[in-house]
N, C-alpha and C positions, 0 to 999 in steps of 0.2 A: 504493500500500499504506500510505498514511498518512492519518490522520483530520484532520490539521491543514493539509493542503496547500491552497493558494489554489485558488479555483474554476477559474482558467485552467489550473493544473497538473493538476487532476482531469480537465478536459476533454481535455487533451493525451493522457493515458494511456487515455482511452476512444476515441481516434481510431483506427479500424482500420488506418490507414496507418502508424502508429508501430510499428516492429519490436518483437516480444515474444519472439523466439527468438534464441539465440546459437549459436555454432558447435558442431558435433557432436564435434570433437576435445576441446574442453573438457568437454562432457557425459560422454564416455566415460572420460576420465581421472578425473574426479570420481567417477563411478559405481564405477570400479575401486577407488578409495581407500575408498569407503564399504563396498563388498562385502567388502574385506579387513578392515575394522574391525569389522563386525557379524557376519561369518561366514555360513554357509549357514542356510537356514530349516528344515533337517531336524528340529531339536529344538524350537526356539522361534521362531516367526515374529515379526518386529519391526514396529513401527509407524513408518513413515517419512513425514514431512510435507515436501512440496515447497512451501516458502513463496515466493510470487511465481512460480508455475508458468508464467505466460504462456499460450501456446497449447498447452502440454503436450508440446511436441517434446522437450525435454530429459529429462523424466520418462519418456517413451515410449522414448527411446534407452537410458536407464538400466535400464528394467524387466527386460530379459533377464538382466542381471547380478544382479538383486535378486529373482529368482524365488522365490515362496513368501512373501515379506514383504508387508506391507500398505502400499501406496504411495498417499498421499492428496495430491492437488493442491489448493493454496490460492492464491487471488488476490483482489485488490480489484476489478479491472476485470471488469465483466459481459461485455464483448466478448471478452476473453481467455478467460474461463471457458466461454463458449459454444463456442469452438474447442477448448479443452482437453477438454471432455466427449466429444469425438469420438475422443480418444486414450487417455483414462484412465477406469478404472472408477469412480473417486470424485474429484470436484472440487467444492470448496465455496468460498463467499465468506468472506473474513476480512480483518481489519485488524490491523496491528501496533501501532497506538496507539489512543487513544480507548477503545472497548469491548473491544479486544483480540481475540485469536484465539478461535474457538469450540471450545476444547479445555480439558479439565481440567488443573490443574497436575500435572506429572510424568507425563503420559499418553503422551508420545512417546519412542521410543528413539533417534531420529535426526531431524535436520532438514537438508534440502538448502536452501541459501540462495544461489541462483545468479544473479549479475548483478542483484542487487536493491539492495544497500546503497548503491551509488553514486547511486541515484535518490531516496533518502529525505531528508526535511526533518529528521527527528529519529532518527538511527541509534542513539543511546544508548537511547531508549525501545524501539526495535525489538529490540536485543539483550537488554534486560531481559525482554521478552515471550517471546523464544525460550528464554531460560534458564528462565522460568516453566513452559513446556509440556514441557521436557525433563526426564526423570528424572535423578537424580544419576548421574553417569557417562555420561549420554547424549551422543551425537555431534553436533557441528555441522560441516557441510561447506559452507564459504563460498567463493564465487569472486567476483572483482571485477577490473576492468581495473587495470593497473599504471601509475601516473603516471610512474614511472621506467623504463618499458620502454626497451629499447636504442635504438630510433629516436627516442623522445621526448627523450632526452638530447641527441641531435644537433639535433633541431628547436629546442629551447630555446636552444642555443648560436647557432643561426642567427636567433634572434628570431621563431620561428614558434610559434604556439599548439600545445600538445601534442595528439596524437591522444587521443580519449576525452573531452577537456575541451570545454565548451561555454559560450558567452556569451549565447546566445539560444535561446528555444524556437521561433523562427520560421524561422531559417535558420542555416547554417554560416558562421562568419566567422573568418578568420585561421588556419585549420588544414586539413590534408588531409581529404578525405572529403566526402560529400554528404548523409548522413542525420543528422537531428536526433533524438536518442534520449533527451534529458532527463536527462543526468548532472548531479547537483548537487554530489557530493563524490567526490574521488579519493584513493587511498591508495598509498603506497609499501609495500614489504614490511615495513620496520621499523615504520611507522606502523600497519599493519594488525595486526601481532603485538601491539604495545603496547595498541592499542584493545581488541582482543578479550580480552586478559589482564586488563585493567582492568575488564571487564564481567562478571567472574566465571567465566571459562573458563580451562582449561589448554591451551595450544597444544601439539599433538602434533607436527605437521609442517607445513611450507609448501613447496609445489611450484609449478611453472610449467606453463602451457599455451599453445599458439599461438593466434593471433587469425585468424579466417577472413577478415578484411578486409585483411590484408597483401597487397600486390601479388604476383602469382605468382612473379616472378623472385626476390623476397626471402624466400619462404616457407622454403627450406632454412635460411637464417640464423635465421629466427624460431624454427624447431624446435630449432636448436642452442642458442639462448638459454635454452630451457626448463631446461637443465642448471643454470643459475644463476637461481633464482627472482627475485632482485632485479633481473634484466635482462629477464625474460620478459614477454610481452604481457599474460598473464592470471595472477593470483595464485590458487592453490588452497590454502586453509587448512583443516586438520583440527584441531578442538579438542574438548575434553570438558568438560561441566559439572562444576565442582568442588563 
C-alpha cells in the first residue's frame, strides 16, 4: 500500500503465498463498532472504504452488519484485488502515498483500516491521506497487532522475539510462528492512541480483539485479555476526523 516501498517489498506483497486475510473475530468486532457508529442505512447510506482490503474476506464478513451502505475495497496488490472482486461488488486499486487514493477529499464517511498500518514504510503519510478522503467527523476504524499483548510481555522477559515482530522477509527467526507477513512497525495501545491523535483525529474508543493464531489451549485466556485492550492481541481503535 505504499508508493515508496523497495522493489523487494513490493514483490513480497504481490506473492500469492503471503497471507492477506486476518481472523474473523477481529473483523466482526470491528464491523460491530462501525455499525454502531454510523447507524443503519435506512435514511442515509454511507460510503465506507476498506483500505488495504486484501482478498476481501474481512469486508465480506462485515457486509451483513453494514447492509445498505456503500462498501468499496481498496488495495495496492493486483493479486489481492483479483481475489477481492470475487467477494465485493466494488474493489479498486489505490495507494496511500505517492499519487494517493483515487477519491475526492471528504468523499468518505468511514474508513476501515484493518491490519495495514503495521506493514507501511510511511504511516504518517498514510494517515494524512485517510484524513483527506474522510469528511469532517468521518470515522476511522483501525486495527493492528499489539506489541504489548499479554504473551509478548512474557516472551520478552524470556528473551524471545515478540509475536507479530519480524526481522526478515525470508523466514521467521527468534519468535513463535511460521508465517512471514511483512510487519514493519508495531504499536502498543498508548503509542497507537498518541499517533492517531497527533495525525488529526479524535480517538473515540480503544478495544481489544483475539488473535486467530493463538494456540487453542490458550484461546480462552486470549479472549479474557480483550477486556483490557493494553493486554489484548489485537488493538481496535475508533477515531473521528477533527
